[in-house]
N, C-alpha and C positions, 0 to 999 in steps of 0.2 A: 504493500500500500504506500509506504514511504517512497519507494522508487517511482511510483506513478506520480506522486505529488512533486517529487524532484524534477521529473521529466516535464511536467506542466510549467513549473517555475522557470526551468532553463529555456523552454521554447514558447514562452507566453506571447511574445511578439508575433511569432509565426502562426501560432494557433489563433490569435486574435485576427490576423490578416485573413486566414482561411474562413473564419466565421463571417467576417464582414463581406468577403468576396462571395460567399454562398448566399448571404442575404441579398446582395446586390443582384445576383443572377436571378433569384426568385422574383424580385420586384420587376426586373426587366422583362422576364417571361410573362408575368401577369399583366403588365401594362402595355405590351406591344403584341398585336395579333400575329405579326409575322414571326416573331421569336417564339410565340406560344405554339403556332402551328408547326414550326421546325422542331421544337422540343417534343411535341406529341408524335410527329412522324418518326423521330429518332427513337422514342420510347417504344412505339409500335414495331419498329424494325428490330429493336433489341428483344422485345418480348416474343416477336414472331420467330426470331432466331432460336430463342430458348425453347419455344414450343416445338419447333422443327427438330431440334436436337433430341428433345424428349420423345417425340414421335419416332425418330430414327432408332432410338434405343429400344422402344417398344416393338417396332417392326423387327429389329434384330433378335429380340427375345422370342417373338412369335415365330420367327423364321425357323427356329429349332423345332418347334412343334410341327410346322408345315413340312419340314424336311423329314421328320419321323413318319408322317403320313405318306409322303412320296416314297420313302424307302420301303415301307410296308407294302404299298401297292406294287412297287417294282419287284419286290420279292415274290408277291403273288403272281405277277406276270411271268416271272422266271419259272415258277412252278407249273404254269400252263405250258410254257414252251418245252420244258424238260419232262413233261408227262409224269410229274410226281403227284400221285393221287391218294396217298395213304394218310398223310398228316392233316388233321382237322384244322391246324393253324394256318394252312395254306388255302387261300380263298378261291382262286380260279382253278377249277378242276378240268383237266384235259379230257376231251371226249373222243380221242383218236381211236379208242377201242370200238366205237360204234361207226367210225368213218365219217362223222359229221364235222363240218368245218364251221367254226365260230369266229367272228370278228368283234374285238372289244374297242369301243370308242370312249375316251374320257370326256366327262362333262362336269359342270358345276351346278349345284342346286341353288336356285335363286329364291325360291319360296317353298316352305314346307309346313303343312298342317298335320297335326297329330292328336288334336283334342275333339275332333268331330267324329261322326259315325262313318262318313265317307271321305277320307282324307286323300289329298292329292299333293304332288310336288310339281314344281316348275323347274325345268333345266334349260341351260343356255345352248342347246343344240336342237336343230330342226331338219326340215327337208333338204336344205342346202348341204347339210352334213350327212345326207343319206340315212336319216333317222325316220323310221316309219312306225305305224301302229303295230302293237303286239311284239315289239322288241322288249327283251328283258332288261332290267336295271339292277345292278348290284353295287355294293361298296367294297371296301377292303376287308370287311368282316362278314358279309353275307348278302342275301337278297334284299332289295328295297321295294320293287314293284314292277309294273308293266306299262310301257308307253301306251297312252290312250289317244290323244289328239296331237297333231303337229302343225306348226306354221312354218314359214320360211326359216326363221332363226331360233324358234323355241319349241318345246314339247311339254305336254303335261303327262304325269306319271300317276297311275292308280297305285297308291301305296298299299303295302301288305296290311296296313291298318285301315282297311276299307271293307265295309260289309259286303260289297259286290265282288271282292277279290276271291278267286278260287285258284289255288296253285297246288299242283301235285307234289307231295313230299313223302318221305319214307323214313323208317328207322335205319340208321346207318349199319347197324350190326346184323339185321335180319332181312332187310329189303321188303318188309311189309309196308304197304303204302296207303295213303289216304288223302283227304283234301285239307289244305291249309286255309283256315278261316279266322275271323277276328270277332270276338264277342263284345267289343267296345269298352271293356272294363279298365284296361291299362295298356299304355303304349309299350310297356316292357314285356308283355306276354301275348302270345298268339296260340290258337288252338288247332290241333290236328285231329280230324274226325274220321270215322269209318275205318279205324284200325281193328282188325278182327280179334276176337277173344283169344285165339291161339297164339297171337304174337307175344314173344317174350319181352315184356316191357319192364323197365326199372328206372328209378329216378337217377338222373345224371346221364342217361343215354343221349347220344347226339342225333339230331334230326337234320336231314339234308334233302336237297331236291332229288326227285326220283328219276328225272330225265325222260318221263313218259309224255312229254309234250315237245313241241318244236321251239319253245320259248327259252327255257333254261337248260344249260348242260347238266349232266348228272353229277350229283355229290357236292353241290355248292352248299356250304354250311348255312344253317338257319338258326339253330339254338340247341338247348339241352332240355330234357324233360324235367319239369319242376314238380308236377303231380299228374295224376290221371284217375279217371273213374269209369266204371263199366256200366253200360246200359244193358241191364239184364234182359229186357224185352227184345232187344235187337242183337245182343251178343257182340257189340262193338264198343271199343274204348273211345273216350274223348280225352285227348292228351293236352295238357297245358305246358307250353314251351316258353322258357326264358330265352329271349332273343339275344344273339351275339351282337347285333346292331343296336346302337342307341338311336332309335328312330326320332328322338327329339333333337338330335344334333347331327344331321346329315349334311355334308358339304361337297365332298368329292365322290363321284360315282362313275361307273362304267356302264355304257349301253351295249347290250349283246345282240348282235345280228347273227341269226342262224342262216348261213348262206345256202343251206339245202332245204330251207323251210318250204319254199314253193313246190319243189319236187316232191317232198314228203307229203305235203297236204294234198297234192293232186293224186298221189297214189292212195292215200287214205280215203279221200272222197270217192274215187273210182271203186275202191273195195266196198265201201258202204252202199254204193248204188247197186 
């Protein structure tokens, strides 16, 4: 404390000058519009620079998260290319065993609803990107939905959290399959119906796509069994699945085009006739 007092006493003339100079500057700025505007502009420039620096830091911090997402998706794509189909942590499952060819196109979700009974997403890809109705949509962790309508630059996606959605899914360990539906109770859970009584079901088992349609490849992860109940009258299980995807936070997705869909559908239609 004594050192501070001594410093003030030694430099009292200089400190008094600084004080009077500061007061003079304040009075000058307040009494002259030109000086005032120059001061405000300088202050805005300084604060703008500070905010920009803060924003740059935030972007750098968020970049790590985005890089992790991209790395996860790249790893998933490699699993597709190298036909690695056994690990559930790998998202995109190769369908070369069936001879079907799939094309994956990246897209970004612009809008996502998950609290309604018929939820949809909006993505930034459309007809100009060769995106059409009935293309599948997945993320780095599992299925998201099916393309419904498309414009030149955008497309809407029927979410799996939609009461009109029906997707064929199966038990990974036994290949017993049923229909994936949503009871609207929670965005974290979805239901698999029409699983026969003879199916060996247990909590924690993995549910994947069945590959019994031309939309999704076989074995894309969906979630794990959280609980199940048996309809005694119909001898079928209703299985409650905890989704791998957080459907409330979807941003990066892939649109799946089955290049053989037209040929397959033509054959199926001819057979039905």
